[in-house]
N, C-alpha and C positions, 0 to 999 in steps of 0.2 A: 627573350620576349618579355616586354613590359607587362606588368600586372596591373589590373584595375581593381581597386579595393574600395569597398564602401566604408561605412562607419565602423570605427574600431573602439572598443572600451577596454582600457587596460586597468585592472584593479590594483595590481602591484607587481613590482619587479624586485628580485632579491639583489643583494649587494654584488654578487658576481654574475648576474644574469645579463642576457642579451635580448633585445626586442628588435625584430626587423620584420618588414612587410615587403614582399616582392622579391625581385632579383638581387642577389648579392654576390660579390666576387670573393671577398675575403673578410672574415670577422676575427678579431683577436682581442678578447677581453683581457684587461690587465688590472691588477690590484697590488698593492703594496701594504704590508703590515709589519709592525715591530712589536715584539712582546718582551716585556721585562718581568722576570720571575725570580724570586728568591730561592734560597736553598730548600729542597724538599717540596717544590711546588707542583711538579708534574709526576708525582708518584701515583702509580695505579697498582691495584692488586688487593688482596685480602690481608687483613691484620698487619698493616704497615705501622711501624713505630719510627717517628722521626724526632730527633732531639737536636734542636739548633739553638744554642744559648745566645750567641752574639752573631746574628746573621744580618748582613746588609747587602742590598742590591744597588749596584752603581748604575745610575741611569744617566750619567753625564755622557753626551756624545758629541764630539767636536766636529763631526761631519755635518755639512749642510744638507746633503742628500745622500742617503745610503743606497738607494736603488732607483734611479730616475726612470720614469715611465714614458717620457716624451719620445716620440719617433720609434717606438717599439712596435713593429708591425708583424 
């Protein structure tokens, strides 16, 4: 059944949010992210000691698209 909607004021929508008004069959939000991190980057805990003298992060990526989002329903 169609919806009749009056004025709508949207203040903000987050990066992975969906905004819809009325009837909807299917919604599938998609997002792609790539993270480069060096040695000892994602350590969590109490009293962690990391010693990386010569650390390098290789950010060269020969792929054009790692995870295409087109036509993902």
